[in-house]
C-alpha positions in Angstrom: 87.2 231.0 88.7 89.7 228.1 88.7 88.3 226.9 85.3 88.8 230.4 83.9 92.4 230.5 85.1 93.2 227.2 83.4 91.5 228.1 80.1 94.2 228.7 77.4 94.3 232.0 75.4 95.0 232.3 71.7 98.5 233.5 70.8 97.6 237.3 70.5 95.6 237.4 73.7 98.4 235.5 75.6 101.0 238.0 74.2 98.8 240.9 75.2 98.3 239.5 78.7 102.1 239.1 79.1 102.8 242.6 78.0 100.1 244.1 80.2 101.2 242.1 83.2 104.8 243.1 82.7 103.9 246.7 82.6 105.8 249.7 81.2 104.3 249.6 77.7 101.5 251.9 76.6 98.3 250.1 75.6 98.4 251.7 72.2 101.9 250.3 71.6 100.8 246.8 72.7 97.9 247.0 70.2 100.3 248.1 67.5 102.8 245.4 68.2 100.2 242.7 68.1 98.4 244.2 65.1 95.1 244.6 66.9 93.0 247.6 67.5 93.1 249.5 70.8 89.4 248.8 71.0 90.0 245.0 70.8 92.6 245.3 73.6 90.2 247.4 75.7 87.4 244.8 75.2 89.7 242.0 76.3 90.7 244.0 79.4 87.1 244.9 80.4 84.9 242.0 79.2 87.0 238.9 78.7 87.1 237.1 82.1 89.6 234.5 80.9 92.0 237.3 79.7 91.6 239.3 82.9 92.3 236.2 85.0 95.4 235.4 83.0 96.7 239.0 83.4 96.1 238.6 87.2 98.0 235.3 87.3 100.9 236.7 85.3 101.1 239.8 87.6 101.3 237.6 90.6 104.0 235.4 89.0 106.1 238.4 88.0 105.8 239.9 91.5 106.6 236.6 93.2 109.7 236.3 91.0 110.8 239.9 91.1 110.5 240.8 94.7 112.9 238.2 96.0 115.3 238.9 93.1 115.3 242.6 93.9 115.7 241.8 97.6 118.7 239.6 96.9 120.4 242.5 95.0 119.5 245.2 97.5 122.8 245.2 99.6 124.8 245.1 96.4 122.8 248.1 95.0 123.2 250.2 98.2 126.9 249.4 98.3 127.3 250.4 94.6 125.4 253.6 95.2 127.5 254.4 98.3 130.7 253.9 96.2 129.3 256.4 93.6 128.6 258.9 96.3 132.2 258.7 97.6 133.8 258.7 94.1 133.0 262.4 93.3 135.4 265.2 94.0 132.5 267.7 93.9 131.1 268.4 97.3 127.8 269.7 95.9 127.3 266.5 94.0 128.2 264.4 97.0 125.8 266.4 99.2 123.0 265.9 96.7 123.6 262.2 96.6 123.8 261.9 100.4 120.6 264.0 100.7 118.9 261.7 98.2 120.0 258.6 100.1 118.8 260.1 103.5 115.5 261.3 102.0 114.8 257.8 100.6 115.6 256.1 103.9 113.4 258.5 105.9 110.3 257.9 103.8 
């Protein structure tokens, strides 16, 4: 497996691997952006061990970078959300925001 991970991909497969690992983009859109067929992308995802290994590595890299970054901004985000809750003069809006906050915390 380590040989597979170190094997380089051509430009289009690397770009596809990056887009898939990043997430949030439909496969059809990835194929369109890279000027490949959806079938080609599907074959890479299902049959190309080097491609699949690259996607896995990229997902782990994105996760190992993203989780600490999000964690470092968490207190700031909660503080900002709390300020928004308290900014409104509308009691119903404030109640909805408090309810949302409490529901999220209790999950």
